[in-house]
C-alpha positions as a printed Julia matrix, in Angstrom:
136×3 Matrix{Float64}:
  -0.01   -0.05    0.01
   1.3     3.34   -1.06
   4.29    1.73   -2.81
   5.05    2.4    -6.42
   6.79   -0.13   -8.54
   9.62    0.8   -11.02
   8.87    1.55  -14.63
  10.54    0.04  -17.55
  12.71    3.14  -17.76
  13.62    2.81  -14.09
  14.48   -0.9   -14.61
  16.65   -0.08  -17.61
  18.41    2.79  -15.85
  19.14    0.83  -12.54
  18.27   -2.8   -12.55
  19.66   -3.22   -9.03
  17.51   -0.44   -7.61
  14.46   -1.86   -9.34
  15.14   -5.25   -7.89
  15.41   -3.75   -4.46
  12.01   -1.95   -4.9
  10.45   -5.13   -6.06
  11.82   -7.05   -3.07
  10.59   -4.27   -0.69
   7.09   -4.29   -2.33
   6.83   -8.1    -1.95
   7.88   -7.86    1.74
   5.33   -5.19    2.3
   2.65   -7.27    0.62
   3.59  -10.3     2.75
   3.27   -8.2     5.9
  -0.11   -6.85    4.94
  -1.44  -10.24    3.61
  -1.69  -12.11    6.84
  -4.66  -13.34    8.91
  -7.93  -15.12    8.18
  -8.72  -13.13    5.06
  -5.78  -14.66    3.35
  -6.24  -18.39    4.21
  -5.59  -19.47    0.59
  -2.29  -17.61    0.58
  -1.37  -19.27    3.91
  -2.25  -22.67    2.4
  -0.05  -22.09   -0.65
   2.82  -20.9     1.44
   2.6   -24.02    3.62
   2.5   -26.21    0.47
   5.59  -24.46   -0.99
   7.49  -24.81    2.32
   6.55  -28.43    2.69
   7.74  -29.26   -0.81
  10.93  -27.26   -0.42
  11.66  -29.12    2.77
  10.9   -32.52    1.31
  13.23  -31.71   -1.49
  15.94  -30.83    1.07
  15.49  -34.19    2.59
  15.61  -36.15   -0.66
  19.19  -37.35   -0.27
  18.65  -38.77    3.15
  15.36  -40.2     2.11
  16.84  -42.04   -0.73
  19.59  -43.42    1.52
  17.21  -44.56    4.14
  14.83  -46.29    1.55
  17.86  -47.88   -0.27
  19.6   -49.27    2.95
  16.38  -50.47    4.5
  15.4   -52.08    1.22
  18.66  -53.77    0.83
  18.68  -54.95    4.36
  15.09  -56.33    4.03
  16.12  -57.97    0.68
  19.05  -59.59    2.4
  16.99  -60.9     5.25
  14.21  -62.16    3.04
  16.82  -64.1     1.04
  18.19  -65.62    4.28
  14.61  -66.45    5.28
  13.83  -68.17    2.02
  17.03  -70.13    2.22
  16.1   -71.19    5.73
  19.08  -69.59    7.4
  17.34  -66.95    9.49
  13.76  -65.69   10.26
  12.1   -68.53    8.43
   8.74  -67.6     9.72
   9.04  -63.93    8.74
   9.76  -64.26    4.95
   6.35  -62.67    3.94
   6.95  -59.69    6.26
  10.38  -59.22    4.84
   9.12  -59.26    1.3
   6.56  -56.67    2.14
   9.28  -54.56    3.82
  11.33  -54.8     0.6
   8.32  -53.87   -1.49
   7.56  -50.86    0.8
  11.25  -49.66    0.69
  11.05  -49.96   -3.11
   8.01  -47.88   -3.28
   9.5   -45.22   -0.98
  12.56  -45.22   -3.37
  10.19  -44.72   -6.31
   8.42  -41.95   -4.62
  11.61  -40.0    -4.03
  12.14  -39.86   -7.82
   8.95  -37.62   -7.94
  10.62  -35.06   -5.73
  12.42  -32.83   -8.21
  13.05  -29.08   -8.63
   9.91  -29.07  -10.79
   7.91  -30.4    -7.9
   9.12  -27.51   -5.89
   8.71  -24.9    -8.61
   5.08  -25.85   -9.21
   4.34  -24.91   -5.53
   6.36  -21.79   -5.76
   4.3   -20.68   -8.77
   1.04  -21.37   -6.99
   2.31  -19.38   -4.02
   3.3   -16.49   -6.25
  -0.19  -16.53   -7.97
  -1.84  -16.54   -4.51
   0.41  -13.61   -3.57
  -0.73  -11.59   -6.59
  -4.39  -12.53   -5.87
  -3.82  -11.24   -2.3
  -2.51   -7.89   -3.77
  -5.64   -7.54   -5.92
  -7.8    -8.31   -2.87
  -6.04   -5.69   -0.82
  -6.29   -3.17   -3.67
 -10.14   -3.81   -3.96
 -10.61   -3.26   -0.28
  -8.84    0.03   -0.18
């Protein structure tokens, strides 16, 4: 509110200053767009944060799925051979399958997965700006 964005001429003359003005405008918008009137924006922000954090955990998630899957496979093999845990072979096969599914799930977590949520949040933030402008 009460903030002017740079024009094309302003951007051409001083791109760094224009970027600072855009950043200040976005921060101002975020500060104003809080509360129950902006529930959709909050939901999109939470979705983006969740996806970003899941992407940050991808390496450890793959490691855990891979190591637990390999361990379950080794134990299942031992069970089928009759060496160990003979009565648990079905559970070990299920554990191997579950680990494989988790490993497959981690392939879906990509920068594109995060970017889609970021785009949704950006759209919601622009909608909030329109909502604020209409209410003034």
